[in-house]
PDB file of N, CA, C and O in Angstrom:
ATOM      1  N   UNK A   1      71.933 -54.612  22.728  1.00  0.00           N
ATOM      2  CA  UNK A   1      70.789 -55.482  22.805  1.00  0.00           C
ATOM      3  C   UNK A   1      70.384 -55.852  21.375  1.00  0.00           C
ATOM      4  O   UNK A   1      70.269 -54.973  20.520  1.00  0.00           O
ATOM      5  N   UNK A   2      70.169 -57.136  21.111  1.00  0.00           N
ATOM      6  CA  UNK A   2      69.795 -57.567  19.766  1.00  0.00           C
ATOM      7  C   UNK A   2      68.288 -57.502  19.571  1.00  0.00           C
ATOM      8  O   UNK A   2      67.508 -57.642  20.513  1.00  0.00           O
ATOM      9  N   UNK A   3      67.906 -57.285  18.326  1.00  0.00           N
ATOM     10  CA  UNK A   3      66.478 -57.231  18.014  1.00  0.00           C
ATOM     11  C   UNK A   3      65.913 -58.645  17.919  1.00  0.00           C
ATOM     12  O   UNK A   3      66.515 -59.533  17.314  1.00  0.00           O
ATOM     13  N   UNK A   4      64.764 -58.833  18.519  1.00  0.00           N
ATOM     14  CA  UNK A   4      64.093 -60.125  18.427  1.00  0.00           C
ATOM     15  C   UNK A   4      62.842 -59.940  17.588  1.00  0.00           C
ATOM     16  O   UNK A   4      62.083 -58.990  17.779  1.00  0.00           O
ATOM     17  N   UNK A   5      62.641 -60.852  16.668  1.00  0.00           N
ATOM     18  CA  UNK A   5      61.446 -60.741  15.834  1.00  0.00           C
ATOM     19  C   UNK A   5      60.313 -61.558  16.444  1.00  0.00           C
ATOM     20  O   UNK A   5      60.535 -62.552  17.135  1.00  0.00           O
ATOM     21  N   UNK A   6      59.122 -61.118  16.174  1.00  0.00           N
ATOM     22  CA  UNK A   6      57.936 -61.823  16.642  1.00  0.00           C
ATOM     23  C   UNK A   6      57.702 -63.010  15.717  1.00  0.00           C
ATOM     24  O   UNK A   6      57.735 -62.855  14.496  1.00  0.00           O
ATOM     25  N   UNK A   7      57.467 -64.191  16.278  1.00  0.00           N
ATOM     26  CA  UNK A   7      57.208 -65.352  15.410  1.00  0.00           C
ATOM     27  C   UNK A   7      55.986 -65.093  14.530  1.00  0.00           C
ATOM     28  O   UNK A   7      54.972 -64.578  15.002  1.00  0.00           O
ATOM     29  N   UNK A   8      56.087 -65.447  13.273  1.00  0.00           N
ATOM     30  CA  UNK A   8      54.991 -65.241  12.335  1.00  0.00           C
ATOM     31  C   UNK A   8      54.064 -66.451  12.338  1.00  0.00           C
ATOM     32  O   UNK A   8      54.512 -67.597  12.324  1.00  0.00           O
ATOM     33  N   UNK A   9      52.766 -66.170  12.355  1.00  0.00           N
ATOM     34  CA  UNK A   9      51.780 -67.241  12.295  1.00  0.00           C
ATOM     35  C   UNK A   9      51.346 -67.408  10.850  1.00  0.00           C
ATOM     36  O   UNK A   9      51.146 -66.426  10.136  1.00  0.00           O
ATOM     37  N   UNK A  10      51.202 -68.643  10.428  1.00  0.00           N
ATOM     38  CA  UNK A  10      50.721 -68.904   9.082  1.00  0.00           C
ATOM     39  C   UNK A  10      49.198 -68.851   9.112  1.00  0.00           C
ATOM     40  O   UNK A  10      48.561 -69.566   9.884  1.00  0.00           O
ATOM     41  N   UNK A  11      48.624 -68.012   8.279  1.00  0.00           N
ATOM     42  CA  UNK A  11      47.175 -67.878   8.218  1.00  0.00           C
ATOM     43  C   UNK A  11      46.663 -68.726   7.063  1.00  0.00           C
ATOM     44  O   UNK A  11      47.056 -68.545   5.910  1.00  0.00           O
ATOM     45  N   UNK A  12      45.782 -69.647   7.399  1.00  0.00           N
ATOM     46  CA  UNK A  12      45.200 -70.522   6.390  1.00  0.00           C
ATOM     47  C   UNK A  12      43.757 -70.082   6.164  1.00  0.00           C
ATOM     48  O   UNK A  12      42.949 -70.122   7.092  1.00  0.00           O
ATOM     49  N   UNK A  13      43.425 -69.665   4.952  1.00  0.00           N
ATOM     50  CA  UNK A  13      42.053 -69.211   4.704  1.00  0.00           C
ATOM     51  C   UNK A  13      41.058 -70.357   4.816  1.00  0.00           C
ATOM     52  O   UNK A  13      41.352 -71.493   4.442  1.00  0.00           O
ATOM     53  N   UNK A  14      39.870 -70.041   5.339  1.00  0.00           N
ATOM     54  CA  UNK A  14      38.811 -71.035   5.495  1.00  0.00           C
ATOM     55  C   UNK A  14      37.880 -70.961   4.297  1.00  0.00           C
ATOM     56  O   UNK A  14      37.428 -69.880   3.917  1.00  0.00           O
ATOM     57  N   UNK A  15      37.599 -72.098   3.711  1.00  0.00           N
ATOM     58  CA  UNK A  15      36.650 -72.171   2.611  1.00  0.00           C
ATOM     59  C   UNK A  15      35.507 -73.073   3.035  1.00  0.00           C
ATOM     60  O   UNK A  15      35.706 -74.248   3.343  1.00  0.00           O
ATOM     61  N   UNK A  16      34.303 -72.505   3.046  1.00  0.00           N
ATOM     62  CA  UNK A  16      33.133 -73.285   3.440  1.00  0.00           C
ATOM     63  C   UNK A  16      32.777 -74.258   2.327  1.00  0.00           C
ATOM     64  O   UNK A  16      32.705 -73.885   1.157  1.00  0.00           O
ATOM     65  N   UNK A  17      32.558 -75.504   2.706  1.00  0.00           N
ATOM     66  CA  UNK A  17      32.151 -76.513   1.741  1.00  0.00           C
ATOM     67  C   UNK A  17      30.704 -76.887   2.021  1.00  0.00           C
ATOM     68  O   UNK A  17      30.376 -77.388   3.097  1.00  0.00           O
ATOM     69  N   UNK A  18      29.851 -76.639   1.046  1.00  0.00           N
ATOM     70  CA  UNK A  18      28.439 -76.958   1.197  1.00  0.00           C
ATOM     71  C   UNK A  18      28.149 -78.205   0.375  1.00  0.00           C
ATOM     72  O   UNK A  18      28.369 -78.236  -0.836  1.00  0.00           O
ATOM     73  N   UNK A  19      27.659 -79.218   1.046  1.00  0.00           N
ATOM     74  CA  UNK A  19      27.352 -80.478   0.384  1.00  0.00           C
ATOM     75  C   UNK A  19      25.836 -80.599   0.297  1.00  0.00           C
ATOM     76  O   UNK A  19      25.151 -80.699   1.315  1.00  0.00           O
ATOM     77  N   UNK A  20      25.324 -80.590  -0.919  1.00  0.00           N
ATOM     78  CA  UNK A  20      23.877 -80.667  -1.122  1.00  0.00           C
ATOM     79  C   UNK A  20      23.331 -81.970  -0.546  1.00  0.00           C
ATOM     80  O   UNK A  20      23.891 -83.043  -0.769  1.00  0.00           O
ATOM     81  N   UNK A  21      22.239 -81.865   0.192  1.00  0.00           N
ATOM     82  CA  UNK A  21      21.588 -83.048   0.737  1.00  0.00           C
ATOM     83  C   UNK A  21      22.276 -83.667   1.940  1.00  0.00           C
ATOM     84  O   UNK A  21      21.915 -84.765   2.364  1.00  0.00           O
ATOM     85  N   UNK A  22      23.245 -82.986   2.485  1.00  0.00           N
ATOM     86  CA  UNK A  22      23.999 -83.552   3.613  1.00  0.00           C
ATOM     87  C   UNK A  22      23.098 -83.901   4.796  1.00  0.00           C
ATOM     88  O   UNK A  22      23.350 -84.871   5.509  1.00  0.00           O
ATOM     89  N   UNK A  23      22.043 -83.101   5.001  1.00  0.00           N
ATOM     90  CA  UNK A  23      21.161 -83.333   6.136  1.00  0.00           C
ATOM     91  C   UNK A  23      19.809 -83.907   5.721  1.00  0.00           C
ATOM     92  O   UNK A  23      18.858 -83.876   6.502  1.00  0.00           O
ATOM     93  N   UNK A  24      19.717 -84.427   4.508  1.00  0.00           N
ATOM     94  CA  UNK A  24      18.461 -85.033   4.057  1.00  0.00           C
ATOM     95  C   UNK A  24      18.104 -86.213   4.947  1.00  0.00           C
ATOM     96  O   UNK A  24      18.962 -87.022   5.299  1.00  0.00           O
ATOM     97  N   UNK A  25      16.822 -86.302   5.309  1.00  0.00           N
ATOM     98  CA  UNK A  25      16.312 -87.395   6.148  1.00  0.00           C
ATOM     99  C   UNK A  25      16.986 -87.456   7.515  1.00  0.00           C
ATOM    100  O   UNK A  25      17.070 -88.526   8.118  1.00  0.00           O
ATOM    101  N   UNK A  26      17.464 -86.322   8.002  1.00  0.00           N
ATOM    102  CA  UNK A  26      18.104 -86.267   9.318  1.00  0.00           C
ATOM    103  C   UNK A  26      17.448 -85.168  10.141  1.00  0.00           C
ATOM    104  O   UNK A  26      16.877 -84.225   9.593  1.00  0.00           O
ATOM    105  N   UNK A  27      17.533 -85.295  11.441  1.00  0.00           N
ATOM    106  CA  UNK A  27      17.056 -84.260  12.345  1.00  0.00           C
ATOM    107  C   UNK A  27      18.256 -83.442  12.794  1.00  0.00           C
ATOM    108  O   UNK A  27      19.246 -83.992  13.275  1.00  0.00           O
ATOM    109  N   UNK A  28      18.164 -82.130  12.636  1.00  0.00           N
ATOM    110  CA  UNK A  28      19.258 -81.240  13.011  1.00  0.00           C
ATOM    111  C   UNK A  28      18.751 -80.296  14.091  1.00  0.00           C
ATOM    112  O   UNK A  28      17.708 -79.664  13.926  1.00  0.00           O
ATOM    113  N   UNK A  29      19.481 -80.197  15.192  1.00  0.00           N
ATOM    114  CA  UNK A  29      19.129 -79.283  16.275  1.00  0.00           C
ATOM    115  C   UNK A  29      20.165 -78.165  16.292  1.00  0.00           C
ATOM    116  O   UNK A  29      21.361 -78.407  16.457  1.00  0.00           O
ATOM    117  N   UNK A  30      19.681 -76.937  16.118  1.00  0.00           N
ATOM    118  CA  UNK A  30      20.563 -75.772  16.147  1.00  0.00           C
ATOM    119  C   UNK A  30      20.156 -74.926  17.337  1.00  0.00           C
ATOM    120  O   UNK A  30      19.030 -74.431  17.386  1.00  0.00           O
ATOM    121  N   UNK A  31      21.049 -74.752  18.292  1.00  0.00           N
ATOM    122  CA  UNK A  31      20.740 -73.908  19.445  1.00  0.00           C
ATOM    123  C   UNK A  31      21.059 -72.460  19.090  1.00  0.00           C
ATOM    124  O   UNK A  31      21.980 -72.184  18.321  1.00  0.00           O
ATOM    125  N   UNK A  32      20.302 -71.561  19.648  1.00  0.00           N
ATOM    126  CA  UNK A  32      20.525 -70.145  19.382  1.00  0.00           C
ATOM    127  C   UNK A  32      20.091 -69.737  17.991  1.00  0.00           C
ATOM    128  O   UNK A  32      20.672 -68.823  17.406  1.00  0.00           O
ATOM    129  N   UNK A  33      19.076 -70.400  17.450  1.00  0.00           N
ATOM    130  CA  UNK A  33      18.654 -70.151  16.070  1.00  0.00           C
ATOM    131  C   UNK A  33      17.887 -68.847  15.889  1.00  0.00           C
ATOM    132  O   UNK A  33      17.518 -68.506  14.765  1.00  0.00           O
ATOM    133  N   UNK A  34      17.641 -68.119  16.958  1.00  0.00           N
ATOM    134  CA  UNK A  34      16.884 -66.866  16.855  1.00  0.00           C
ATOM    135  C   UNK A  34      17.730 -65.719  16.314  1.00  0.00           C
ATOM    136  O   UNK A  34      17.193 -64.769  15.743  1.00  0.00           O
ATOM    137  N   UNK A  35      19.057 -65.798  16.489  1.00  0.00           N
ATOM    138  CA  UNK A  35      19.892 -64.692  16.027  1.00  0.00           C
ATOM    139  C   UNK A  35      21.329 -65.154  15.816  1.00  0.00           C
ATOM    140  O   UNK A  35      21.716 -66.245  16.234  1.00  0.00           O
ATOM    141  N   UNK A  36      22.098 -64.315  15.171  1.00  0.00           N
ATOM    142  CA  UNK A  36      23.531 -64.531  15.010  1.00  0.00           C
ATOM    143  C   UNK A  36      23.909 -65.760  14.202  1.00  0.00           C
ATOM    144  O   UNK A  36      23.276 -66.082  13.196  1.00  0.00           O
ATOM    145  N   UNK A  37      24.955 -66.441  14.662  1.00  0.00           N
ATOM    146  CA  UNK A  37      25.478 -67.604  13.955  1.00  0.00           C
ATOM    147  C   UNK A  37      24.453 -68.728  13.895  1.00  0.00           C
ATOM    148  O   UNK A  37      24.336 -69.413  12.880  1.00  0.00           O
ATOM    149  N   UNK A  38      23.712 -68.915  14.983  1.00  0.00           N
ATOM    150  CA  UNK A  38      22.684 -69.958  14.997  1.00  0.00           C
ATOM    151  C   UNK A  38      21.634 -69.730  13.929  1.00  0.00           C
ATOM    152  O   UNK A  38      21.225 -70.668  13.245  1.00  0.00           O
ATOM    153  N   UNK A  39      21.198 -68.493  13.784  1.00  0.00           N
ATOM    154  CA  UNK A  39      20.197 -68.165  12.752  1.00  0.00           C
ATOM    155  C   UNK A  39      20.770 -68.381  11.354  1.00  0.00           C
ATOM    156  O   UNK A  39      20.107 -68.960  10.493  1.00  0.00           O
ATOM    157  N   UNK A  40      21.981 -67.924  11.128  1.00  0.00           N
ATOM    158  CA  UNK A  40      22.613 -68.088   9.818  1.00  0.00           C
ATOM    159  C   UNK A  40      22.760 -69.569   9.475  1.00  0.00           C
ATOM    160  O   UNK A  40      22.526 -69.976   8.337  1.00  0.00           O
ATOM    161  N   UNK A  41      23.145 -70.366  10.461  1.00  0.00           N
ATOM    162  CA  UNK A  41      23.282 -71.804  10.249  1.00  0.00           C
ATOM    163  C   UNK A  41      21.942 -72.423   9.899  1.00  0.00           C
ATOM    164  O   UNK A  41      21.841 -73.229   8.974  1.00  0.00           O
ATOM    165  N   UNK A  42      20.915 -72.044  10.642  1.00  0.00           N
ATOM    166  CA  UNK A  42      19.573 -72.572  10.396  1.00  0.00           C
ATOM    167  C   UNK A  42      19.111 -72.249   8.980  1.00  0.00           C
ATOM    168  O   UNK A  42      18.558 -73.108   8.293  1.00  0.00           O
ATOM    169  N   UNK A  43      19.335 -71.028   8.549  1.00  0.00           N
ATOM    170  CA  UNK A  43      18.911 -70.634   7.210  1.00  0.00           C
ATOM    171  C   UNK A  43      19.682 -71.379   6.125  1.00  0.00           C
ATOM    172  O   UNK A  43      19.135 -71.661   5.058  1.00  0.00           O
ATOM    173  N   UNK A  44      20.937 -71.696   6.387  1.00  0.00           N
ATOM    174  CA  UNK A  44      21.759 -72.408   5.395  1.00  0.00           C
ATOM    175  C   UNK A  44      21.322 -73.852   5.221  1.00  0.00           C
ATOM    176  O   UNK A  44      21.354 -74.385   4.112  1.00  0.00           O
ATOM    177  N   UNK A  45      20.911 -74.490   6.318  1.00  0.00           N
ATOM    178  CA  UNK A  45      20.577 -75.915   6.221  1.00  0.00           C
ATOM    179  C   UNK A  45      19.090 -76.167   6.037  1.00  0.00           C
ATOM    180  O   UNK A  45      18.679 -77.311   5.845  1.00  0.00           O
ATOM    181  N   UNK A  46      18.271 -75.111   6.093  1.00  0.00           N
ATOM    182  CA  UNK A  46      16.820 -75.292   5.953  1.00  0.00           C
ATOM    183  C   UNK A  46      16.452 -75.665   4.531  1.00  0.00           C
ATOM    184  O   UNK A  46      15.274 -75.857   4.228  1.00  0.00           O
TER     185      UNK A  46
END
């Protein structure tokens, strides 16, 4: 029986890009802003 290798996945690192003023003069609705990812998002764009 021959050995089969598991296909390798290429992992691409994620880099967050923050653009100053991206939401200026805009209304942003964040659901779940009380905790977790929603809260973190709210704090970042506030």
